[in-house]
C-alpha positions in Angstrom: -59.2 30.5 17.3 -57.3 32.6 14.8 -58.0 32.8 11.1 -55.3 34.0 8.6 -56.6 35.5 5.4 -55.7 38.1 2.7 -56.5 41.7 3.5 -59.6 43.2 2.0 -60.4 46.9 1.5 -62.4 47.2 4.7 -59.3 46.1 6.7 -57.1 49.1 5.8 -57.8 51.3 8.7 -57.5 48.4 11.2 -54.1 47.4 9.6 -52.8 51.0 10.1 -53.9 51.0 13.7 -52.3 47.6 14.4 -49.0 48.7 12.9 -49.0 52.0 15.0 -49.8 50.2 18.2 -47.4 47.4 17.7 -44.5 49.6 16.7 -45.3 52.7 18.8 -45.2 55.1 15.8 -46.3 55.6 12.2 -43.2 54.6 10.3 -44.3 51.0 9.5 -47.9 52.1 8.9 -46.7 54.8 6.5 -44.6 52.3 4.5 -47.6 49.9 4.3 -49.9 52.7 3.1 -47.4 53.8 0.4 -46.8 50.2 -0.9 -50.6 49.7 -1.0 -51.2 53.0 -2.8 -48.6 52.0 -5.5 -49.8 48.4 -5.5 -46.2 47.4 -4.8 -46.6 44.4 -2.6 -46.9 40.7 -3.2 -48.9 39.4 -0.2 -50.9 41.1 2.6 -52.3 39.0 5.3 -54.3 39.6 8.5 -55.0 37.5 11.6 -58.5 37.6 12.8 -59.6 36.5 16.3 -63.3 36.5 17.2 -64.1 38.8 14.3 -61.4 41.3 15.2 -58.1 41.9 13.2 -55.3 41.4 15.7 -52.3 40.9 13.5 -50.8 41.7 10.1 -48.0 40.8 7.8 -46.8 42.2 4.5 -44.5 40.7 1.8 -43.1 42.9 -1.0 -40.5 42.6 -3.8 -36.9 43.4 -3.2 -33.8 43.1 -5.4 -30.7 41.3 -4.4 -28.0 42.5 -6.8 -24.3 42.8 -7.5 -22.4 44.0 -10.4 -22.9 40.8 -12.3 -26.4 39.5 -11.3 -29.7 40.8 -10.0 -32.5 38.6 -8.6 -35.9 39.4 -7.2 -36.7 38.2 -3.7 -39.5 38.9 -1.3 -39.1 41.2 1.8 -41.0 40.2 4.9 -42.3 43.1 6.9 -43.7 44.6 8.6 -45.3 42.0 10.8 -47.3 43.4 13.6 -49.6 42.0 16.4 -51.6 44.0 18.8 -49.7 44.2 22.1 -52.5 42.5 24.0 -52.3 39.5 21.6 -48.5 39.2 21.5 -46.9 35.9 22.6 -49.9 33.9 21.8 -48.7 32.4 18.5 -50.4 34.9 16.2 -47.2 36.3 14.8 -45.8 32.8 14.2 -49.1 31.8 12.4 -48.8 34.9 10.2 -45.1 34.2 9.3 -45.7 30.5 8.7 -48.8 31.1 6.5 -47.1 34.0 4.6 -44.0 31.9 3.9 -46.1 29.0 2.6 -48.2 31.3 0.4 -45.0 32.9 -1.0 -43.6 29.5 -1.8 -47.0 28.5 -3.4 -46.7 31.7 -5.6 -43.3 30.4 -6.8 -40.9 32.8 -4.8 -37.6 31.3 -3.8 -35.9 33.8 -1.5 -37.3 35.9 1.5 -35.4 38.6 3.2 -36.2 40.0 6.7 -34.8 42.7 9.0 -36.1 41.5 12.4 -35.3 40.1 15.8 -32.6 37.6 15.6 -34.1 35.5 18.4 -37.4 35.3 16.6 -37.0 34.6 12.9 -34.5 31.7 12.9 -37.3 29.4 14.1 -38.6 29.7 10.6 -35.3 28.8 9.0 -33.9 32.4 8.6 -30.2 32.7 8.8 -27.9 35.7 8.7 -27.6 37.2 5.2 -23.9 37.4 5.6 -23.7 33.6 5.3 -24.5 34.0 1.6 -22.7 37.3 1.1 -26.0 39.2 1.2 -26.1 42.6 2.9 -28.8 45.3 3.3 -28.6 48.7 1.6 -29.0 50.1 5.1 -26.6 50.1 7.9 -28.2 47.4 10.1 -26.8 44.7 12.6 -25.6 41.6 10.8 -27.6 39.3 13.1 -30.8 41.2 12.4 -30.6 41.0 8.6 -31.7 37.5 7.6 -32.6 35.4 4.6 -34.5 32.2 3.9 -34.4 29.9 0.9 -38.0 28.8 0.1 -36.3 26.5 -2.5 -33.2 24.7 -1.3 -30.2 26.1 -3.3 -31.9 29.3 -4.4 -29.1 31.4 -3.0 -26.2 29.4 -4.4 -24.0 31.7 -6.4 -26.1 34.7 -5.5 -24.8 37.6 -3.3 -25.0 41.3 -3.2 -26.9 44.2 -1.7 -30.6 44.1 -1.0 -32.4 47.1 -2.4 -35.9 47.9 -1.1 -38.7 49.6 -2.8 -38.5 53.5 -2.8 -41.4 53.6 -0.2 -38.9 52.5 2.5 -36.8 55.5 1.8 -39.7 58.0 1.6 -40.7 57.8 5.3 
């Protein structure tokens, strides 16, 4: 049985460990630490199984902008599950719960840079369909968007700008 809940202060060390183990390095863990230090995130959830934190997901603000318009969206990531718990539905539970909570908070657009075989099951599509590109040089199929409110992307296109923490690591 897995429980999804918001992170608490006592979870921070475990969250860092999970990100390091899941990604095989410290890049994602460092980004999470910097976002947390600057209180620059929207939602941070953990997955708990038998009293142990086994997964993590973070949502933070991003900007979608062009010369004529700029709109705030939510960036999903990182999402990490301990290797021994992967392919058990924990990642899907984290994503589904996180998207529902973002919607409940009134957010309309979510951006993710992730596996193109994984995220479409939640409704994500290539950002290029809407004329939305990443500020980084990333594969088109891996850069995806999701409307939490139908029509939220109508007439909106541009470059997604991440928080400075993503450029600092």
